[in-house]
VEXDRENFI-67802 format. One record per residue (C-alpha): residue in three letters; x, y, z. Coordinates in steps of 0.001 Angstrom, whole numbers, plus 500000, padded with zeros to 6 digits. Layout:
alaXYZ ...
# end
This chain:
met811781410816618214 ala808956409152617944 thr805283410836619423 thr802702408861620950 lys799073409355620224 thr798856409981623790 ser801826412529624266 ala800253414168621007 arg797211415100622215 arg798858416894625532 ala801160418668623130 thr797959419629621016 ile796006420854624691 ala799201422568625559 ala800101424314621978 pro798561427621622779 val800451427531626450 ala803871426202625019 gly804365428787622896 arg804080431372625346 arg805975430076627585 gly808693427703625710 gly810977425232627068 thr810795421762628469 lys812146420054631795 gly812646416651632227 lys811216413828635076 ala812756414200638259 gly815032411951639430 pro815238408063640820 val812233406588642797 gly812102405669646255 thr812444402179645684 ala815230399739644579 ala814403398322641320 pro815635395416639181 val818965395790636925 ala818305398068634053 thr820324398378631197 arg819885400732628371 arg821305401086624928 phe824569403082624587 gly826434403521621487 arg826815404909617750 gly823572405981616936 gly821699405007619792 arg822897401544619449 ala825581399119621841 asp827549397045620635 his827850394620623655 pro825309394137626137 ala826096395455629439 pro828932394493631693 glu827759392199635097 ile828017393473638774 pro827826389924640316 asp827877391660644140 met824310393041643355 gln822000391587646005 asn817829392288645058 gly818558394654642649 met820784396690644663 leu824904396679645596 asp825749397466649479 pro827099400585650136 glu828952399503652547 leu831142397443650502 pro835410397545650912 arg835394396851646823 thr833344395597644216 ile833669393442640725 val832855394952637234 arg832625391626635352 val833145392361631266 pro831904389137629603 asn833501387769626479 tyr832245390059623595 ala832257389269619919 gly834805389779618026 lys837396389860620900 ala841091390388619742 leu844346390426621012 gly845440394161621337 asp841854395395622252 ser842154397666625000 val838710397215627230 gly837685400317629829 ile834972400408632218 val833436403675632918 trp831699404091636299 asp829370406974636225 ala828699408331639843 pro826199411095640342 gln827922412110643697 ser831805410601643383 gly832306411380639571 gln833358409442636963 tyr835989406672637354 thr837484404873634268 asp840180402128634165 ser841162400043631557 phe843189396574630433 pro844728395153627316 val843197391794626260 ser846486389781625940 gly846612385649625343 pro845201384617629017 ser842403386780628919 leu841616386159625347 asn838566383445626047 glu838048384546629590 pro835947387398631144 ile838009390885632411 glu837061391457636198 phe837871395277637257 arg837899396132641227 val835958399364642070 lys837170400624645537 gly834621401315648519 glu835674405311647959 gln833705405120644466 ile830721403339646031 lys829610404843649570 pro829631408416648315 asn826519407169646051 glu824772405847648816 gly821198406229647603 arg821581407262644261 thr822440405118641030 val825598404981639289 leu825548403661635447 val828213401556634386 his829469400585630727 phe832543399610629145 thr834136400579625826 val836810398407623293 ser839167400451621895 arg841817399805619119 gly844672401964618064 gly843733404342620524 val840751405378619579 val837131403662621013 val835235401742618645 glu832787399694620558 thr830803400416623652 ser828184398636625507 asp824921398460627005 val824481400779630443 val823575398827633533 ser822130401014636612 val823453399910639702 pro820822401062642752 ile823883402061645658 gly821597400881648486 glu817784401619649195 gln817237404726646670 ile816472408300647794 ala813969410331645948 glu814239413609644677 pro811490415871645083 gly809243416219642017 asp808256419887640951 val805143418853641682 glu803008416427643768 pro801644413302642126 pro797604413030642561 ala795905411600645501 ile792971409662645402 glu790529409525648354 gly790423406023649731 val794071405100649477 ala795457403894652340 gly799144401940653008 gly799905402552649047 val796379400129648302 leu793207401103647213 asn790115399023647831 leu787916399074644869 ala785067398832647798 asp785911402448648227 val785649403443645010 pro781929405217644760 asp779808404673641318 ser780690408403640364 gly784199407448640128 ala787392408333642725 ile787874411665643617 ala791975412638642726 thr793637415898643583 val796807417578642796 ala798342419842645714 pro799383423682644934 tyr802521423909643245 ala805116426798643243 gly804408428878640385 met800707427816639890 ala799322430631637393 val796638430987635234 gly797009429473631801 gln798724426373632635 ile797330422899632137 val797459420193634957 phe797670416417633442 ile797327413438635663 asp798004409717634111 ile798092406391634799 asn800455404069633751 asp802198406888631514 ser799372408186629660 asp797321404856629936 trp794662406788630854 glu794979410608631296 ser792780413629632068 his793513417046632139 val792351420683634089 ile793193424190632810 ile794069426748635135 ser791655429451633480 asp790506431310636352 pro792152433024638795 gly790322431769641709 gln791933427992640799 val795401429281641641 gly796667428288645300 lys793886425793645579 pro793825421803644839 val793123420679641402 pro790401418096641686 phe789443415241638918 thr787560411890639138 ile788514408916637770 pro786060406495636474 lys785696403530638225 ser785316401464635683 ala789327402992634559 leu790554401948637975 gln788627398175637378 lys790499397010634536 tyr793798397608636480 ser792278395326639175 gly795095393059640919 thr797585395368639283 thr800191398370640845 ile799248401368639053 thr801612404418638291 leu800326407777638939 gly801818410920637705 thr801206414657637464 val802520416809634616 val802105420821634376 thr802530422497631224 gly802816426181630477 his804820426717633965 glu807387429312633963 asn810007426467634122 gly808805424571631185 thr806863421164631763 ile807259420255634888 glu806405416729636364 ser805780414565639608 asn807581411772641048 pro806005408800640124 leu803284406886642971 gln802376403317642823 val799532402042644322 arg797693398429644541 val794474398505642987 leu792315395352644665 glu788871394083644804 pro787266393986648168 val787871391048650554 gly785855387816650293 glu783769385849652805 leu786205385587656058 pro786083382135657489 leu786136381470661321 val789667381301663080 ser790576377703664401 val792474376855667571 pro794249373848666681 glu794858373170670343 ala790852372568670832 ile788149370047670196 gly785603371383668172 asn785009374400669881 ser786092373513673310 leu789596373902674849 val790903372274677954 pro793475374474679753 glu795521371540680601 asp796238370368677124 ile797668373898676314 val801114373275675225 gly803849376016676519 asp802936379503676886 phe800551380548674588 val797349379332672674 glu797495379032668816 val794947380963666981 val794785380267662895 val793453382468660044 ala793616380670657382 pro794144382293653914 tyr790770383914652991 pro789158384614649211 gly791116387207647421 ile794115387573650229 ala796413390280649201 glu799751391587649966 gly799285394592652129 asp796196393555653572 lys795690394099657623 ile794944391455659820 met793663392535663033 phe793084389676665731 arg790848389800668762 trp790288387529671976 val787321388709674172 asn786783386321677435 ala783297386562678562 ser784282386773682200 gly786235390209681005 thr789070388847682551 pro791928389449681601 ala791598392696679119 pro791127391740675150 phe793943390460673722 ser794471392345670085 gln797560391560667868 glu797910392733664022 met799825391314660969 thr800447392674658032 val799921389848654750 ser803509389695653226 gly804222388899649437 ser803639385124650004 pro799897385859651368 gln798748381957650901 arg799609380918653827 asp798371380389657780 tyr798803383339659490 val799433382704663371 phe798364384526666067 glu800112383671670001 val797852384257672791 pro798972384158676346 arg797336381309677831 asn796303383104681280 his793250384366678552 ala792120380445678791 asp793583379778682567 leu791399382887684108 asn788375381699681942 lys787874378110682933 glu783745377305682187 lys783667380131680268 ser783256381376676783 ala785728383533674712 ser784970385387671323 leu787798385329668917 ser787363387599665503 tyr789743389326663364 thr788888392292660653 val790969392905657387 met791778396398656579 arg792416396969652735 gly792377400286652186 thr790215402259654222 thr787556399769654374 gln787141396848656948 ser785973393588656510 gln784827391905660054 ser784631388135660466 glu782149386124662407 ala782943385718665862 phe784387381887666924 val783278381013670225 leu785775378979672282 trp784675377421675533 ile787376376920678020 gly787532373830680236 glu784424371550680868 ala782152374233680537 phe778545372393680137 glu776955375027677967 ala779495374676675091 pro777365373455672112 leu778009369665670739 thr778910369202666985 val778578365356666232 asp779125364291662635 leu778836360276662758 ser779083359927659056 lys782622358484658760 phe781801355558661243 arg780366352039660537 tyr777349352952663160 ile773622352599662795 ile771349352003665576 gly767930350950666303 glu765447353085668338 lys766752351475671650 ala771085352106671869 pro773081349109672119 val774212348050675597 ile777925349232674886 val777608352388672984 pro781324352905670933 asp783131355624672366 tyr783222357547669232 ala779542357577669927 lys778873358868673333 phe780312362000675340 asn780930363101678605 arg778852366079679664 glu779251366030683213 ala777601369218685179 lys780542371027687417 phe778666373960688185 gly776819374374691675 thr776034372243693973 pro775543368500693013 pro773738366274692476 tyr772158366875688762 asn769244365946687269 tyr769707365525683856 thr767348365921680809 thr766837365916677058 ala764183368011675195 asp764414365114672499 glu765319361628672971 thr764929360630669315 val768101363089668400 ala770114362144671834 thr769813360822675540 ile771706361743678474 asp772068359647681682 gly772484360193685196 val776114361148684802 gly776061363021681993 ile776774360692678997 val775372361915676138 thr774288359244673519 pro773403360044669716 met770315358612668585 gly769383360441665505 asn770364363515663716 gly768859367110664226 thr769055369085667147 ala768261368769670877 gln768651370921673942 ile770143369255676740 ser769760370566680323 ala771327369707683966 thr769834371141687077 asp771576371214690276 ser770349370740693730 arg769667374730694115 asn767396374369691131 glu769860376393688818 thr769667375395685570 arg772254375348682450 ser771820374113679089 phe773457372913675952 thr772935372755672347 ile773513369001670265 thr773777368561666909 val773908365194665234 ser774252364549661400 gly775563361276659783 leu773648359032661773 lys771678356191660330 thr768803354873662200 met766984351518661626 tyr763132351604662499 phe760902348299662181 val758410348465659194 ser756459345481658794 pro756754341599660404 ser755430340201656738 ala756256341172653291 asn757402339725649867 phe760381340989648395 ser758573344084646329 gly756127344404649151 ala759083345107651628 ala760291347965648909 ala756854349724649016 ala756707349585652811 cys759948351358653121 ala759058353930650333 ala755563354503652442 ala757535355082655812 gly760026357456653798 leu763003355027654468 asp765034352848652560 val765571349186652656 pro768998348319654273 thr771454346876651825 val773060343680653030 asp776387346029654398 asp773460348087656171 leu772369345532657936 lys776046344106658970 ala776779347438660394 phe773751347350662584 trp774319343820663741 val777864344718664257 thr776394347970666572 tyr775128345298668719 phe776016342068669025 pro777750340981671003 ser777108342975674082 ser773163343378673319 gly773016339381672555 pro770570338056669643 val769962341859668078 ala766483340954666845 gln765385339756670183 tyr766904342572672028 met765269345131669500 asp761674343475670624 trp761230341688667047 leu760430338571665565 ser762920336128665332 tyr762868335142661405 pro764864337012658660 phe764704340339657077 trp764717341527654028 thr767863343347652174 gly767070345506649377 thr770006343852647592 ala768625341245644993 ile770520338052643733 gly768850337550640237 ala766752334709638870 gly763390335795641554 thr765998336007644218 ala767395337973647051 tyr769550338497650226 ala767669338361653600 tyr769603338720656851 asp769255337160660012 leu769501339299662882 asn769390336902665323 gly772079334896664375 pro775841334451665836 asp777987335883662464 glu778140338613660797 gln778584336944657340 gln776866334034657913 asn773632335824659173 val773439336775655184 lys771035334138652996 gly769402334124649952 arg765748333531649648 asn762698333630646949 glu761495337259646121 thr758151335622646760 asp759168334693650285 tyr757227336698653378 leu760077337932655619 gln760443340715658144 val760566344175656918 val763150347095658238 gly763621350405656784 val766765352537657379 thr767196356176657378 pro768081357750653642 gly771545358578653331 leu770554362014652203 ala769624362967655643 asn772880362376656984 ala774301365022654833 
# end
């Protein structure tokens, strides 16, 4: 048998001990999980003549031990001839060897041959693996054989090894998070084993000696104690995202070479940045209990960067009121990790927390390291203090320094106070960002952040923060300038000359509710320059007092002197 470089190194290290002890012992029996269907060569000179038989009843790599019978199907094999005797060998560890044969006749010459194996040959072998192959006999002599198919009967029962596989610090639930591995390397230990003695050599390896290390038991003080190893972090990093197989081999033992069962560990990078949870029934970060459908509030954790099978997601909902007690739930990421993880929170956590907030967050446990998300603050009911975020970039909405008489629904928000004792006095800290009227209607006026407050009749004050983005504002710049002068004046003011579309959108915002737009804004009545050139020394102007969105556009000589307005630059709305 060929000797690999690694096994040769191990043999060289162990040679002095092996010379004294003698003998070897192979690896222990099947590991604890069912493997996919496996075949091995079986035949003359180690080479099979035909592929292995088929076991059509196998599901998920194993055979149900409760089956009353199963089929062993021998496919049509090369050289099949009349008079061949096809036999199957069902080699079972508990029930023993079962055989059957069938002569090839005319009807079966071009068809697969099926053998039925009864349940009495199946059930006794539960937890073990049956080896199955077929033979071809001619003249009473076996002349050809097939590959062997391994047939696990149910979930496999691991046979104990003679020594334990190495235990790595930081492994939890079969996962090693590289964040848990110090730069000095991962500490691995092999537990004391029966027959431990001076002169033995303890090897640990990854992936059948892809990486390997050894310790010589040279001092009586080592006997009966764990054997320590250090696996370099660099050695583990190259396996990131894969499952490694760890094993222990001891040479020089009184029973020869002893080995452990394999231990599988998934090596993963640290968890990436965790996004906030989302609540589908909420509008932004506000949830009205009356909008909840059914008995639960759904909270969604989306796939986070580097999400992996085996991660534990621990979700927590904590009410500011303290009632009910915090809700928590755990999910383990499945083999198809790229999906939403939905937590169902009993709706009384919202119903009993009206006009207050709840903190929603989650922790991801990978290995022994926890990664914590930021908290998502969910406001329940009509809580006046709930922050308000407004993005108007998707709307064709441009306003001036006065709000239109009729503000479109998408650009106004009702934040009526309901705490304490009415009536209420509403104020805004910055009218250039947002205004609020006497009944709690909030109107965005420009990009930025402002605090809006309400004070009740007993002088109790509550406030919230509004953040506005994506809103363009039109400002008056000059009563008279030519086309190039308009551009210079706007640039000096930090504004853009509005395009034709900008002035159309501005006009539509105000007309007809506000009447002639320039007049409503207290500007002069003649046209305004746009920043859109026509060519041949001409450019478009726009009559804001005109009655028609399209007909308000007129061509003018670039030397004409018209009014100038400027619009906030587009980048300010990002």
